[in-house]
C-alpha positions in Angstrom: -1.1 8.1 27.2 -2.5 4.5 26.7 -2.3 3.7 23.0 -4.1 1.0 21.2 -2.2 -0.6 18.0 -4.6 -1.0 15.3 -3.5 -4.0 12.9 -5.3 -3.4 9.6 -5.6 -4.4 6.0 -7.4 -2.4 3.7 -8.9 -5.5 2.2 -10.7 -6.3 5.1 -14.7 -5.1 5.6 -14.4 -5.5 9.2 -11.0 -3.5 9.2 -13.2 -0.7 7.7 -15.6 -1.2 10.5 -13.2 -0.9 13.4 -11.1 1.7 11.9 -14.5 4.2 12.1 -15.6 3.7 15.3 -12.0 2.7 17.4 -10.7 6.6 17.4 -14.7 7.3 19.5 -13.6 4.7 21.8 -9.7 5.5 22.4 -11.2 8.8 22.9 -13.5 8.1 25.8 -10.8 6.6 27.8 -8.1 9.0 26.8 -6.0 6.8 24.6 -4.5 6.9 21.0 -5.0 4.8 18.2 -1.6 4.1 16.3 -2.2 2.4 12.9 0.0 -0.5 12.2 -0.4 -1.6 8.5 0.4 -5.2 7.2 -0.2 -7.6 4.4 -3.1 -10.1 5.4 -2.4 -12.7 3.0 1.1 -12.6 4.4 -0.5 -13.2 7.9 -2.4 -15.9 6.6 0.3 -17.7 5.0 2.2 -17.1 8.2 -0.6 -18.5 10.6 -1.9 -21.3 8.5 -4.9 -19.0 8.7 -7.6 -18.4 6.0 -10.3 -15.7 5.4 -13.8 -16.3 6.3 -14.9 -16.7 3.0 -12.6 -19.9 2.8 -12.9 -21.2 6.2 -16.8 -21.0 6.4 -17.4 -21.7 2.8 -18.9 -25.1 3.6 -20.5 -24.4 7.1 -24.3 -23.9 6.2 -25.7 -20.6 7.0 -22.7 -19.2 8.8 -21.6 -16.5 5.9 -25.3 -15.6 5.7 -24.9 -14.7 9.3 -21.8 -13.2 9.2 -23.3 -10.5 6.7 -26.5 -10.2 8.6 -24.3 -9.7 11.7 -22.4 -6.9 9.7 -24.8 -4.8 9.0 -26.4 -4.5 12.3 -23.2 -3.3 13.3 -23.0 -0.8 10.9 -26.6 0.3 11.7 -25.7 0.2 15.8 -22.6 2.8 14.9 -24.4 5.1 12.0 -21.7 3.6 9.1 -21.5 4.1 5.4 -20.7 0.5 4.2 -21.0 -1.0 0.8 -19.5 -4.5 -0.3 -17.0 -3.7 -2.5 -17.9 -5.1 -5.8 -14.3 -6.3 -6.8 -13.7 -7.9 -3.4 -11.8 -10.0 -2.5 -9.4 -6.9 -3.7 -5.1 -7.6 -3.8 -4.3 -4.5 -1.3 -0.3 -4.9 -2.1 -0.3 -1.4 -3.9 -2.2 0.9 -1.4 -0.7 -1.4 2.1 2.8 -0.4 0.4 1.6 3.3 0.5 0.4 2.7 4.4 3.6 1.4 5.3 5.2 4.6 3.8 2.5 6.9 5.4 3.6 6.1 8.8 4.0 8.8 10.8 3.5 11.5 8.5 1.0 14.8 8.7 -1.5 12.9 6.2 -1.1 9.3 7.3 -4.7 9.3 8.7 -5.8 11.1 5.7 -4.4 8.7 3.4 -6.1 5.9 5.7 -9.5 7.3 5.5 -9.1 7.7 1.9 -8.2 4.5 0.9 -10.4 2.5 3.3 -13.4 4.7 1.8 -12.5 4.0 -1.9 -12.8 0.1 -0.8 -16.2 0.4 1.7 -18.2 3.7 0.4 -17.2 4.0 -3.2 -16.8 0.6 -4.1 -13.3 1.5 -5.9 -10.1 -1.1 -6.8 -7.3 0.6 -5.3 -4.7 -2.3 -6.2 -5.4 -0.9 -10.0 -2.4 1.8 -10.6 -4.9 4.6 -11.6 -7.5 4.1 -9.2 -4.7 4.2 -6.7 -3.4 7.7 -7.8 -7.1 9.1 -8.6 -7.9 8.4 -5.2 -4.5 10.1 -3.7 -5.3 13.2 -5.7 -8.6 13.7 -5.0 -7.8 13.5 -1.3 -5.2 16.2 -1.6 -2.2 13.6 -1.0 1.7 13.6 -2.5 0.9 11.7 -5.5 3.8 11.9 -7.4 5.8 10.9 -4.0 3.7 8.1 -2.9 3.7 6.5 -6.5 7.5 6.8 -6.6 7.4 5.4 -2.9 5.3 2.3 -3.6 7.8 0.9 -5.9 11.0 1.3 -3.8 12.7 -2.0 -2.6 12.9 -0.5 1.1 8.7 0.2 1.2 8.1 -3.3 0.0 10.6 -4.5 2.4 9.2 -2.4 5.0 5.5 -3.9 4.7 7.2 -7.7 4.6 8.8 -7.0 8.1 5.8 -5.3 9.5 3.6 -8.5 8.8 6.4 -10.5 10.6 6.4 -8.5 13.5 3.1 -8.9 13.8 3.0 -12.4 13.7 5.5 -12.4 16.4 3.4 -10.5 18.6 0.4 -13.0 18.1 -1.5 -11.4 15.1 -3.4 -13.9 13.0 -5.7 -12.0 11.4 -7.4 -8.7 10.8 -8.5 -6.4 12.4 -6.7 -6.6 15.4 -5.9 -4.5 18.3 -3.1 -4.7 20.6 -3.2 -2.9 24.3 0.4 -3.2 25.7 0.7 -7.4 25.0 -2.8 -7.8 25.0 -4.4 -8.9 21.7 -7.7 -8.2 20.7 -8.9 -9.8 17.1 -11.7 -8.3 15.1 -15.0 -5.8 15.9 -16.6 -8.6 18.3 -13.5 -7.9 20.7 -14.4 -4.2 20.7 -16.3 -4.3 24.2 -13.6 -6.2 25.5 -10.9 -4.0 24.6 -13.1 -1.2 26.2 -13.5 -3.0 29.2 -9.3 -3.2 29.8 -9.5 0.4 29.1 -11.4 1.1 32.0 -10.1 -1.4 34.2 -6.6 -0.1 33.4 -7.8 3.9 34.2 
């Protein structure tokens, strides 16, 4: 089965949008999605990249256009999205949780819960009590997660996952990898689908 590696950080609104539409896109072509959590700030530092808010802050009309384009995507795909009032959010805590969740039967439930907390409900899961509340409401293993996010091996696993992504050419999130072919951002989804079609 073809596999799409989905490189994400909960702090990216576009990563949330791709998370919502990528599974259906993959299913149309018999492909599987493998979530790959990273720390976007670490990727920016390693690649000398910046968030769009910083990179385009002095470009007249650019951020206004991006906000409109995002809303068009939301409407076209019938999604629910609200800009997080705490944005930008330090996602270190929930991303450590994402690394710990990898491969577990509840990984997708965890990813859904945190993305929804961020971009549907406007919560700030970087705050420990909010993080705990989100886990509890989603029926996730609260105590186990709270212990895991403080473990040195979990912290190192996130650092390592971020470094591996950079080595593979990732410079931002969301990114999708089909084999060694990189697709960046939600605007690359049509190209990703084309590649899947060509692969049969």
